[in-house]
C-alpha positions in Angstrom: 8.4 19.3 17.8 4.8 18.5 18.4 2.9 21.2 20.4 0.3 20.7 23.1 1.7 17.4 24.4 0.0 17.4 27.7 -2.0 14.3 28.4 -0.7 12.7 25.1 1.1 9.5 25.0 4.4 8.6 23.2 5.0 4.9 22.7 8.6 3.9 22.2 9.8 0.4 21.3 13.3 -0.7 22.3 12.9 1.9 25.0 15.4 0.4 27.5 18.6 1.1 25.6 20.4 3.1 23.1 18.3 5.6 21.0 15.2 4.4 22.7 16.3 5.6 26.1 17.3 9.0 24.6 13.9 9.3 23.0 12.3 8.6 26.4 14.3 11.3 28.2 13.8 14.0 25.6 10.1 13.3 25.2 9.7 13.3 29.0 11.3 16.7 29.0 8.5 17.8 26.7 5.9 16.5 29.1 4.7 13.4 27.2 3.1 10.5 29.0 5.3 7.6 28.1 4.6 4.0 27.2 7.9 2.1 27.3 8.1 -1.1 25.3 11.0 -3.5 25.5 11.7 -7.2 26.1 13.9 -6.6 29.2 11.7 -6.3 32.2 14.4 -5.3 34.6 15.7 -2.6 32.4 12.2 -1.3 31.7 11.4 -1.1 35.4 14.7 0.7 36.1 14.1 3.2 33.3 10.5 3.8 34.4 11.7 4.5 38.0 14.4 6.9 36.7 11.9 8.8 34.5 9.2 9.2 37.1 11.7 10.4 39.7 13.2 12.9 37.3 10.1 14.2 35.5 6.6 15.0 36.5 5.0 12.5 34.0 3.1 9.2 33.9 5.1 6.2 32.7 3.7 2.8 31.8 5.6 -0.2 30.6 4.9 -3.2 28.3 7.4 -6.1 28.4 7.1 -7.5 24.9 9.4 -9.6 22.7 8.7 -7.9 19.3 10.0 -10.8 17.3 7.0 -12.8 18.5 4.2 -12.2 16.0 1.4 -13.0 18.5 2.9 -10.8 21.1 3.0 -7.9 18.6 -0.7 -8.5 17.8 -1.6 -8.1 21.4 0.5 -5.0 21.7 -1.1 -3.5 18.6 -4.5 -4.1 20.1 -3.5 -2.4 23.3 -2.2 0.7 21.4 -5.4 0.9 19.3 -7.4 0.9 22.5 -5.6 3.8 24.1 -7.4 7.2 24.1 -4.6 8.8 22.2 -1.2 7.8 21.0 0.2 11.0 19.7 3.7 9.7 18.9 4.9 6.2 18.0 8.6 5.5 17.8 9.5 2.2 16.2 13.0 2.0 17.4 13.6 -1.6 18.4 16.2 -3.3 16.2 19.5 -5.3 16.0 22.3 -5.7 13.5 24.2 -8.4 11.7 27.7 -8.4 10.4 28.1 -11.8 8.7 27.3 -13.1 5.2 23.6 -14.0 4.6 24.3 -17.8 4.3 26.4 -17.8 7.4 23.6 -16.7 9.7 20.9 -19.1 11.0 17.7 -18.6 9.1 15.7 -18.1 12.3 17.9 -15.0 13.1 17.0 -13.6 9.7 13.3 -14.2 10.4 13.6 -12.5 13.8 15.1 -9.5 12.0 12.2 -9.3 9.5 9.7 -9.7 12.4 11.4 -6.9 14.4 12.2 -4.4 11.6 9.3 -5.0 9.3 6.3 -6.9 10.8 6.3 -5.1 14.2 6.5 -1.5 12.8 3.8 -2.3 10.1 1.4 -3.7 12.6 2.0 -1.0 15.2 1.6 1.8 12.6 -1.6 0.2 11.4 -2.9 0.2 15.0 -2.3 3.9 15.7 -2.9 5.5 12.3 -6.7 5.4 12.3 -6.9 7.3 15.6 -4.3 9.8 14.4 -6.1 10.4 11.1 -9.5 10.8 12.9 -8.0 13.4 15.3 -6.0 14.9 12.5 -2.8 15.0 14.6 0.0 12.7 15.6 3.3 11.3 14.3 5.3 8.2 13.7 9.1 7.8 13.7 10.5 4.7 12.1 14.1 4.3 13.0 15.9 3.2 9.8 19.6 3.7 9.0 22.0 5.1 6.5 22.6 1.4 5.7 19.3 1.5 3.8 21.3 2.7 0.8 24.1 0.1 1.2 22.9 -3.1 -0.4 26.3 -4.8 0.3 27.7 -8.1 1.1 27.9 -8.7 4.9 24.8 -6.6 5.8 22.2 -8.1 3.5 19.2 -8.5 5.7 19.9 -5.4 7.8 20.1 -3.1 4.7 17.0 -4.7 3.1 14.8 -4.3 6.2 16.0 -0.7 6.8 15.3 0.1 3.2 11.8 -1.2 3.7 11.2 1.2 6.5 12.3 4.1 4.3 10.1 3.1 1.4 7.2 2.3 3.7 7.5 5.7 5.4 7.7 7.6 2.1 4.6 5.8 0.7 2.5 6.2 3.9 3.3 9.9 3.8 1.7 10.1 0.4 -1.5 8.6 1.9 -1.4 11.1 4.7 -1.4 14.2 2.5 -4.2 16.6 3.5 -3.8 15.6 7.2 -1.7 16.9 10.0 -0.3 13.4 10.7 3.4 13.1 10.1 5.7 10.1 9.5 9.5 10.0 9.5 12.2 7.6 8.5 15.1 8.4 10.8 18.4 7.3 9.1 21.4 7.9 11.3 24.9 6.6 10.4 26.9 5.0 13.3 25.4 5.8 16.7 27.5 5.4 19.9 25.3 2.8 21.7 25.6 -0.8 22.7 24.1 -1.8 19.4 27.5 -3.0 18.2 28.3 -5.1 21.3 25.9 -8.0 20.5 27.0 -11.5 19.3 25.4 -10.8 15.9 27.9 -8.0 15.5 31.0 -9.8 16.8 32.9 -9.3 13.5 32.4 -5.6 13.6 35.1 -3.2 15.0 35.0 0.5 15.4 38.2 0.8 13.4 36.2 -0.1 10.3 34.4 3.2 10.5 35.8 6.8 10.1 35.3 8.9 13.2 33.3 11.5 11.3 30.6 8.8 10.7 29.9 8.4 14.4 27.2 10.5 16.1 26.0 10.8 19.7 22.5 9.4 20.4 21.3 12.6 22.0 22.1 14.5 18.8 20.2 11.9 16.7 17.1 12.2 18.8 17.2 16.0 18.9 17.5 16.1 15.1 14.6 13.7 14.7 12.2 15.6 16.9 13.2 18.9 15.5 12.6 17.8 11.9 9.4 16.1 12.8 7.6 19.5 12.9 8.9 20.3 9.4 7.2 17.2 8.0 10.5 15.9 6.6 10.1 12.2 5.8 13.8 11.1 5.4 15.9 12.5 8.2 19.7 11.9 8.3 21.3 13.5 11.4 24.6 15.3 10.9 25.6 17.6 8.0 28.4 15.4 6.7 26.2 12.3 6.9 23.3 14.2 5.2 25.6 15.0 2.3 26.8 11.5 2.2 23.3 10.2 2.3 22.3 12.2 -0.8 25.3 10.9 -2.7 24.6 7.3 -1.7 21.1 7.6 -3.1 22.4 8.5 -6.5 22.5 5.4 -8.9 25.9 6.4 -10.2 27.4 6.3 -6.7 26.1 2.8 -5.8 29.1 0.9 -7.2 31.4 3.0 -5.0 29.1 2.6 -2.0 29.1 -1.2 -2.3 32.8 -1.4 -2.7 33.4 0.7 0.4 30.7 -0.8 2.6 31.1 -4.5 1.8 32.3 -6.7 4.6 34.8 -9.5 3.8 33.5 -13.0 4.5 35.2 -14.7 7.5 37.1 -17.9 6.7 35.3 -21.0 8.0 32.4 -18.8 9.1 29.2 -20.8 9.9 25.8 -20.3 11.4 
């Protein structure tokens, strides 16, 4: 964990649900000032009220739709103008469980904007200040799916793999500084992520119970390993072993066979 957090700000995207909310609570416990970023104004206000009543911290909110490129530009300018963003958590995201050609192209573009464009622009906004101060950290929430280039999850796997490669490469440029970057790659997290229309073909029965993990455990693992300057973080011992195997070229044919989703008959955009 990052020490001396008083009067430092943690900015969290996708703050109003799932892992984002867990990040907010655990960072609030550490005394961070919080900047909550989400597209749901009602949920943002409710979370902000909950955090300020439970913890002695300052909480600000930004209601932003991160698939909107212009809105992300404005948010990036705001982050760059703050006295100090000591932690940025790029958590916002959504999934898809249909074949690439069966999903409307605009939905694919939205995913690229949310998983790729927004994190890149926000990282670029906060990194100069972090490097100048020689402290700070970024967590990019990726997925174990980054190593499953399989039918049925094409765009999701591709964008999550980008976050892994991006984080690893930026880490190389940060050598010699105290600034840290992490690609957090959990397996299946017990949140409402799987309850959206884009995931309507997904059922929990498709996934072994040992691949599921509680969101609080994911966040605790992420923050703990941030201090160790570990770039790729896979929460859970079994998932960590699985992740190592999945990254081996010889294992890829088996990974694709197991993770591939069957195409629905008469499926359409």
